[in-house]
A tleap script that builds the chain and sets N, CA, C and O, in Angstrom:
source leaprc.protein.ff14SB
mol = sequence {
  NMET THR GLN ASN ASP MET SER GLN VAL ASP
  ASP ALA MET GLU GLN ASP LEU LYS ALA ARG
  ILE THR GLU HIE LEU GLN ILE LYS ASP VAL
  ASN GLY GLU HIE VAL GLY THR VAL ASP HIE
  LEU ASP GLY ASP ARG ILE LYS LEU THR LYS
  SER ASP SER SER ASP GLY GLN HIE HIE TYR
  ILE ASP LEU SER ASP VAL ARG SER VAL ASP
  ASP VAL ALA VAL TYR LEU GLU LYS SER ARG
  ASP ASP LEU ASN LEU CGLY
}
set mol.1.N position { -30.822 51.661 16.123 }
set mol.1.CA position { -29.995 52.777 15.690 }
set mol.1.C position { -31.370 53.777 14.717 }
set mol.1.O position { -32.258 53.334 13.988 }
set mol.2.N position { -31.075 55.092 15.067 }
set mol.2.CA position { -32.460 55.872 15.398 }
set mol.2.C position { -32.371 56.667 13.666 }
set mol.2.O position { -31.380 56.468 12.964 }
set mol.3.N position { -33.141 57.244 13.348 }
set mol.3.CA position { -33.288 57.902 11.818 }
set mol.3.C position { -32.526 58.615 10.623 }
set mol.3.O position { -32.494 58.602 9.393 }
set mol.4.N position { -31.547 59.647 12.401 }
set mol.4.CA position { -30.452 60.574 11.793 }
set mol.4.C position { -29.288 59.153 11.881 }
set mol.4.O position { -28.829 58.928 10.761 }
set mol.5.N position { -28.789 58.266 12.881 }
set mol.5.CA position { -28.397 56.952 12.120 }
set mol.5.C position { -28.477 56.607 10.727 }
set mol.5.O position { -28.108 57.401 9.863 }
set mol.6.N position { -28.836 55.717 10.518 }
set mol.6.CA position { -29.985 55.373 9.195 }
set mol.6.C position { -29.308 56.587 8.020 }
set mol.6.O position { -28.250 56.378 7.426 }
set mol.7.N position { -29.817 57.366 7.908 }
set mol.7.CA position { -29.492 58.737 7.211 }
set mol.7.C position { -28.261 58.826 7.041 }
set mol.7.O position { -28.204 58.266 5.947 }
set mol.8.N position { -27.274 59.085 7.264 }
set mol.8.CA position { -25.969 59.157 7.556 }
set mol.8.C position { -25.343 57.575 7.156 }
set mol.8.O position { -24.751 57.790 6.098 }
set mol.9.N position { -25.271 56.914 7.301 }
set mol.9.CA position { -25.292 54.694 6.460 }
set mol.9.C position { -25.126 55.420 5.301 }
set mol.9.O position { -24.085 55.710 4.711 }
set mol.10.N position { -26.943 55.834 4.892 }
set mol.10.CA position { -28.136 55.987 3.410 }
set mol.10.C position { -26.257 57.495 2.708 }
set mol.10.O position { -25.798 57.756 1.596 }
set mol.11.N position { -25.812 58.073 4.448 }
set mol.11.CA position { -25.284 59.016 3.220 }
set mol.11.C position { -23.952 58.094 2.488 }
set mol.11.O position { -23.638 57.970 1.304 }
set mol.12.N position { -23.315 57.497 3.811 }
set mol.12.CA position { -22.356 56.832 3.616 }
set mol.12.C position { -22.272 55.884 1.961 }
set mol.12.O position { -21.517 55.870 0.988 }
set mol.13.N position { -23.264 55.327 2.302 }
set mol.13.CA position { -23.137 54.060 0.664 }
set mol.13.C position { -23.460 55.101 0.002 }
set mol.13.O position { -23.701 54.398 -0.979 }
set mol.14.N position { -23.713 56.248 -0.411 }
set mol.14.CA position { -24.374 56.717 -1.586 }
set mol.14.C position { -22.786 57.453 -2.408 }
set mol.14.O position { -22.463 57.138 -3.553 }
set mol.15.N position { -22.134 58.246 -1.710 }
set mol.15.CA position { -20.946 58.092 -1.209 }
set mol.15.C position { -19.657 56.986 -2.029 }
set mol.15.O position { -18.740 57.069 -2.846 }
set mol.16.N position { -20.311 56.026 -1.206 }
set mol.16.CA position { -19.152 54.752 -1.893 }
set mol.16.C position { -18.991 54.694 -2.836 }
set mol.16.O position { -17.956 54.453 -3.458 }
set mol.17.N position { -20.350 54.981 -3.274 }
set mol.17.CA position { -21.184 54.342 -4.936 }
set mol.17.C position { -20.206 55.259 -6.041 }
set mol.17.O position { -19.290 54.868 -6.765 }
set mol.18.N position { -20.862 56.813 -5.839 }
set mol.18.CA position { -20.654 57.645 -6.932 }
set mol.18.C position { -18.541 56.922 -7.018 }
set mol.18.O position { -18.086 56.457 -8.063 }
set mol.19.N position { -17.717 57.037 -5.739 }
set mol.19.CA position { -16.854 56.951 -6.429 }
set mol.19.C position { -16.339 55.349 -6.922 }
set mol.19.O position { -15.264 54.890 -7.305 }
set mol.20.N position { -17.367 54.924 -6.750 }
set mol.20.CA position { -16.788 53.554 -7.086 }
set mol.20.C position { -17.289 53.610 -8.925 }
set mol.20.O position { -16.481 53.043 -9.661 }
set mol.21.N position { -18.497 54.229 -9.608 }
set mol.21.CA position { -18.784 54.304 -10.524 }
set mol.21.C position { -18.178 55.002 -11.015 }
set mol.21.O position { -18.499 56.165 -10.770 }
set mol.22.N position { -16.940 54.815 -12.003 }
set mol.22.CA position { -15.814 55.754 -12.941 }
set mol.22.C position { -16.087 55.748 -15.204 }
set mol.22.O position { -15.871 54.783 -15.937 }
set mol.23.N position { -16.339 56.460 -15.422 }
set mol.23.CA position { -16.327 56.383 -16.809 }
set mol.23.C position { -15.660 55.410 -17.719 }
set mol.23.O position { -14.569 54.897 -17.470 }
set mol.24.N position { -16.557 55.121 -19.068 }
set mol.24.CA position { -15.609 53.665 -19.128 }
set mol.24.C position { -16.701 51.687 -18.612 }
set mol.24.O position { -16.781 50.578 -19.141 }
set mol.25.N position { -17.303 52.397 -17.269 }
set mol.25.CA position { -17.740 51.517 -17.290 }
set mol.25.C position { -19.254 50.922 -17.475 }
set mol.25.O position { -20.331 51.487 -17.288 }
set mol.26.N position { -18.986 49.671 -17.880 }
set mol.26.CA position { -20.020 49.392 -18.363 }
set mol.26.C position { -21.660 49.513 -17.245 }
set mol.26.O position { -21.952 49.960 -16.136 }
set mol.27.N position { -22.215 48.951 -18.155 }
set mol.27.CA position { -23.438 49.440 -17.933 }
set mol.27.C position { -24.805 48.195 -18.443 }
set mol.27.O position { -25.122 47.944 -19.606 }
set mol.28.N position { -25.519 47.481 -16.967 }
set mol.28.CA position { -25.750 46.320 -17.460 }
set mol.28.C position { -27.611 46.309 -16.791 }
set mol.28.O position { -28.055 46.766 -15.737 }
set mol.29.N position { -28.229 45.674 -17.797 }
set mol.29.CA position { -29.659 46.130 -16.534 }
set mol.29.C position { -29.894 44.793 -15.653 }
set mol.29.O position { -28.926 44.035 -15.590 }
set mol.30.N position { -30.868 44.486 -15.085 }
set mol.30.CA position { -31.392 43.649 -14.264 }
set mol.30.C position { -30.744 42.072 -14.800 }
set mol.30.O position { -30.276 41.150 -14.131 }
set mol.31.N position { -30.915 42.196 -16.075 }
set mol.31.CA position { -30.489 40.695 -17.128 }
set mol.31.C position { -29.577 40.564 -17.502 }
set mol.31.O position { -29.228 39.523 -18.058 }
set mol.32.N position { -28.831 41.591 -17.334 }
set mol.32.CA position { -27.335 40.869 -17.770 }
set mol.32.C position { -27.468 42.121 -19.095 }
set mol.32.O position { -26.483 42.812 -19.355 }
set mol.33.N position { -28.367 42.242 -19.617 }
set mol.33.CA position { -28.454 43.059 -20.868 }
set mol.33.C position { -27.269 44.223 -21.082 }
set mol.33.O position { -27.405 45.257 -20.429 }
set mol.34.N position { -26.154 44.103 -21.938 }
set mol.34.CA position { -25.575 45.884 -22.439 }
set mol.34.C position { -26.407 47.097 -22.173 }
set mol.34.O position { -27.333 46.867 -22.950 }
set mol.35.N position { -26.616 47.897 -21.770 }
set mol.35.CA position { -27.484 49.568 -22.031 }
set mol.35.C position { -26.395 50.719 -22.542 }
set mol.35.O position { -26.485 51.394 -23.567 }
set mol.36.N position { -25.303 50.755 -21.503 }
set mol.36.CA position { -24.561 51.786 -21.978 }
set mol.36.C position { -22.889 51.252 -21.743 }
set mol.36.O position { -22.234 50.216 -21.630 }
set mol.37.N position { -22.736 52.689 -21.758 }
set mol.37.CA position { -21.520 52.926 -21.161 }
set mol.37.C position { -21.176 54.413 -20.252 }
set mol.37.O position { -21.499 55.516 -20.692 }
set mol.38.N position { -20.339 54.184 -18.678 }
set mol.38.CA position { -20.768 55.519 -18.198 }
set mol.38.C position { -19.620 56.451 -18.922 }
set mol.38.O position { -18.604 55.977 -19.431 }
set mol.39.N position { -20.020 58.183 -18.879 }
set mol.39.CA position { -19.632 58.839 -19.971 }
set mol.39.C position { -18.781 59.371 -18.814 }
set mol.39.O position { -17.574 59.617 -18.817 }
set mol.40.N position { -20.182 59.564 -17.260 }
set mol.40.CA position { -19.959 60.741 -16.642 }
set mol.40.C position { -20.953 60.364 -15.099 }
set mol.40.O position { -21.776 59.455 -14.980 }
set mol.41.N position { -20.613 61.211 -14.234 }
set mol.41.CA position { -21.637 60.928 -12.952 }
set mol.41.C position { -21.785 62.922 -13.366 }
set mol.41.O position { -20.923 63.796 -13.457 }
set mol.42.N position { -23.287 62.944 -13.518 }
set mol.42.CA position { -24.217 64.280 -13.701 }
set mol.42.C position { -25.113 64.088 -12.434 }
set mol.42.O position { -26.174 63.465 -12.423 }
set mol.43.N position { -24.199 65.070 -10.761 }
set mol.43.CA position { -25.080 65.172 -9.714 }
set mol.43.C position { -25.141 63.541 -9.365 }
set mol.43.O position { -24.143 62.835 -9.223 }
set mol.44.N position { -26.640 63.054 -9.248 }
set mol.44.CA position { -27.437 61.980 -8.944 }
set mol.44.C position { -28.098 60.781 -10.035 }
set mol.44.O position { -28.981 59.924 -10.020 }
set mol.45.N position { -27.389 61.151 -10.675 }
set mol.45.CA position { -27.897 60.399 -12.549 }
set mol.45.C position { -26.559 60.311 -13.008 }
set mol.45.O position { -25.694 61.187 -12.963 }
set mol.46.N position { -26.475 59.046 -13.497 }
set mol.46.CA position { -25.422 58.403 -15.535 }
set mol.46.C position { -25.907 59.136 -16.052 }
set mol.46.O position { -27.073 59.531 -16.047 }
set mol.47.N position { -24.273 59.659 -17.046 }
set mol.47.CA position { -24.939 60.440 -18.259 }
set mol.47.C position { -24.106 58.883 -18.944 }
set mol.47.O position { -23.270 58.243 -18.306 }
set mol.48.N position { -24.616 58.509 -20.430 }
set mol.48.CA position { -24.385 57.588 -20.693 }
set mol.48.C position { -23.818 57.754 -22.016 }
set mol.48.O position { -23.949 58.958 -22.237 }
set mol.49.N position { -23.327 57.279 -22.902 }
set mol.49.CA position { -22.232 57.714 -23.645 }
set mol.49.C position { -22.774 58.054 -25.523 }
set mol.49.O position { -22.750 57.054 -26.239 }
set mol.50.N position { -22.972 58.652 -25.821 }
set mol.50.CA position { -23.694 58.822 -27.463 }
set mol.50.C position { -23.673 57.922 -28.374 }
set mol.50.O position { -24.457 57.838 -29.320 }
set mol.51.N position { -22.176 56.744 -27.957 }
set mol.51.CA position { -21.845 55.584 -28.926 }
set mol.51.C position { -22.575 54.558 -28.080 }
set mol.51.O position { -22.566 53.393 -28.477 }
set mol.52.N position { -23.117 54.823 -27.117 }
set mol.52.CA position { -24.015 53.858 -27.654 }
set mol.52.C position { -25.485 53.784 -27.214 }
set mol.52.O position { -26.110 53.137 -26.373 }
set mol.53.N position { -25.802 54.806 -28.222 }
set mol.53.CA position { -27.769 55.188 -28.391 }
set mol.53.C position { -27.576 54.439 -29.599 }
set mol.53.O position { -26.726 53.792 -30.209 }
set mol.54.N position { -29.180 54.969 -29.676 }
set mol.54.CA position { -30.025 54.394 -31.015 }
set mol.54.C position { -30.246 55.600 -31.051 }
set mol.54.O position { -30.768 55.629 -32.166 }
set mol.55.N position { -30.267 56.930 -30.614 }
set mol.55.CA position { -30.415 58.123 -31.405 }
set mol.55.C position { -29.599 58.957 -31.647 }
set mol.55.O position { -30.054 59.929 -32.249 }
set mol.56.N position { -28.215 58.988 -31.346 }
set mol.56.CA position { -27.048 59.545 -31.016 }
set mol.56.C position { -26.816 60.514 -29.818 }
set mol.56.O position { -26.064 61.464 -29.602 }
set mol.57.N position { -27.891 59.791 -29.067 }
set mol.57.CA position { -27.946 61.395 -27.881 }
set mol.57.C position { -27.196 61.299 -26.700 }
set mol.57.O position { -26.445 60.344 -26.503 }
set mol.58.N position { -27.400 62.588 -25.572 }
set mol.58.CA position { -26.294 61.236 -24.048 }
set mol.58.C position { -28.596 61.070 -23.483 }
set mol.58.O position { -29.602 61.751 -23.683 }
set mol.59.N position { -28.189 59.511 -22.639 }
set mol.59.CA position { -29.448 59.371 -21.574 }
set mol.59.C position { -28.589 59.427 -20.733 }
set mol.59.O position { -27.390 59.506 -21.001 }
set mol.60.N position { -29.234 59.383 -19.179 }
set mol.60.CA position { -28.468 59.104 -17.514 }
set mol.60.C position { -29.686 58.349 -17.428 }
set mol.60.O position { -30.720 58.423 -18.091 }
set mol.61.N position { -29.313 57.522 -16.364 }
set mol.61.CA position { -29.932 56.290 -15.705 }
set mol.61.C position { -29.615 56.973 -13.794 }
set mol.61.O position { -28.574 57.139 -13.160 }
set mol.62.N position { -30.828 57.156 -13.504 }
set mol.62.CA position { -30.479 57.593 -11.629 }
set mol.62.C position { -29.689 56.682 -11.153 }
set mol.62.O position { -29.478 55.660 -11.806 }
set mol.63.N position { -29.088 56.903 -9.877 }
set mol.63.CA position { -28.109 56.521 -9.138 }
set mol.63.C position { -29.731 55.628 -8.370 }
set mol.63.O position { -29.318 54.552 -7.938 }
set mol.64.N position { -30.763 55.702 -8.191 }
set mol.64.CA position { -31.370 55.250 -7.062 }
set mol.64.C position { -31.412 53.717 -7.983 }
set mol.64.O position { -31.329 52.628 -7.417 }
set mol.65.N position { -31.521 53.835 -9.115 }
set mol.65.CA position { -31.751 52.515 -10.317 }
set mol.65.C position { -30.590 51.721 -9.884 }
set mol.65.O position { -31.145 50.651 -9.635 }
set mol.66.N position { -29.461 51.562 -9.654 }
set mol.66.CA position { -28.663 51.147 -9.351 }
set mol.66.C position { -28.331 50.190 -8.564 }
set mol.66.O position { -28.292 50.583 -7.398 }
set mol.67.N position { -28.028 48.907 -8.714 }
set mol.67.CA position { -28.177 48.070 -7.457 }
set mol.67.C position { -26.602 47.718 -6.837 }
set mol.67.O position { -26.239 47.985 -5.692 }
set mol.68.N position { -25.788 47.064 -7.875 }
set mol.68.CA position { -24.150 47.558 -7.580 }
set mol.68.C position { -23.038 47.442 -8.777 }
set mol.68.O position { -23.114 47.416 -10.005 }
set mol.69.N position { -22.116 47.394 -7.958 }
set mol.69.CA position { -20.934 48.353 -9.400 }
set mol.69.C position { -19.830 47.366 -8.528 }
set mol.69.O position { -19.588 47.220 -7.330 }
set mol.70.N position { -19.175 46.636 -10.086 }
set mol.70.CA position { -17.589 46.395 -9.225 }
set mol.70.C position { -16.666 46.942 -10.794 }
set mol.70.O position { -16.824 47.903 -11.547 }
set mol.71.N position { -15.691 45.790 -10.774 }
set mol.71.CA position { -14.372 46.677 -11.785 }
set mol.71.C position { -14.837 46.313 -12.571 }
set mol.71.O position { -14.342 45.186 -12.583 }
set mol.72.N position { -15.908 46.355 -13.885 }
set mol.72.CA position { -16.046 46.074 -14.473 }
set mol.72.C position { -17.844 46.446 -15.507 }
set mol.72.O position { -18.189 46.324 -16.682 }
set mol.73.N position { -18.791 47.102 -13.718 }
set mol.73.CA position { -20.294 46.996 -14.766 }
set mol.73.C position { -20.440 47.751 -14.015 }
set mol.73.O position { -19.997 47.598 -12.877 }
set mol.74.N position { -21.126 48.851 -14.395 }
set mol.74.CA position { -22.826 48.572 -13.228 }
set mol.74.C position { -23.985 48.153 -13.307 }
set mol.74.O position { -24.898 48.384 -14.099 }
set mol.75.N position { -23.863 47.327 -12.166 }
set mol.75.CA position { -25.824 46.851 -13.041 }
set mol.75.C position { -27.005 47.669 -11.671 }
set mol.75.O position { -26.985 48.150 -10.538 }
set mol.76.N position { -28.104 47.287 -13.067 }
set mol.76.CA position { -29.507 47.829 -12.177 }
set mol.76.C position { -29.928 46.945 -12.119 }
set mol.76.O position { -29.542 45.781 -12.225 }
set mol.77.N position { -31.044 47.547 -11.886 }
set mol.77.CA position { -31.682 46.910 -11.130 }
set mol.77.C position { -33.281 46.954 -11.643 }
set mol.77.O position { -34.302 47.051 -10.962 }
set mol.78.N position { -33.169 46.880 -12.639 }
set mol.78.CA position { -34.519 47.566 -13.779 }
set mol.78.C position { -33.986 46.960 -15.073 }
set mol.78.O position { -32.784 46.741 -15.226 }
set mol.79.N position { -34.817 46.721 -15.912 }
set mol.79.CA position { -34.395 46.184 -17.273 }
set mol.79.C position { -34.732 46.648 -18.190 }
set mol.79.O position { -35.889 47.066 -18.212 }
set mol.80.N position { -33.737 46.819 -19.586 }
set mol.80.CA position { -33.512 48.234 -20.230 }
set mol.80.C position { -34.674 48.401 -20.672 }
set mol.80.O position { -34.869 49.540 -21.097 }
set mol.81.N position { -35.824 47.462 -20.762 }
set mol.81.CA position { -37.313 48.444 -21.495 }
set mol.81.C position { -37.864 49.414 -20.434 }
set mol.81.O position { -37.960 50.547 -20.904 }
set mol.82.N position { -38.320 49.310 -18.941 }
set mol.82.CA position { -38.292 49.492 -17.936 }
set mol.82.C position { -37.097 51.453 -17.901 }
set mol.82.O position { -37.206 52.196 -16.926 }
set mol.83.N position { -36.760 51.586 -18.337 }
set mol.83.CA position { -36.223 52.693 -18.219 }
set mol.83.C position { -35.432 54.401 -19.283 }
set mol.83.O position { -34.765 55.415 -19.078 }
set mol.84.N position { -36.270 53.532 -20.586 }
set mol.84.CA position { -36.993 54.423 -21.591 }
set mol.84.C position { -35.821 55.250 -21.709 }
set mol.84.O position { -35.812 56.395 -21.255 }
set mol.85.N position { -35.068 54.860 -22.152 }
set mol.85.CA position { -33.569 55.451 -22.740 }
set mol.85.C position { -34.097 56.307 -23.471 }
set mol.85.O position { -33.940 57.495 -23.189 }
set mol.86.N position { -35.040 55.828 -24.870 }
set mol.86.CA position { -35.198 56.605 -25.974 }
set mol.86.C position { -34.676 55.715 -27.420 }
set mol.86.O position { -34.740 56.246 -28.528 }
savepdb mol mol.pdb
quit
């Protein structure tokens, strides 16, 4: 497989991931701890709802931190402490 083929596969996987991340999904860290709730996608980041924030502000998680997505939640590769959510 060429480098170009790999890039196309990566792009397709990212598009699939974006399509599966929908409003109101839970977000769980690598330990299964609740991190927040999806407000919406903002480019290559997930915007979290304010209601889950300790400081009443929106926070963001990079798509590169996402391990997987199912019908219930977005699962991250990092712990809550490593996300710097304020």
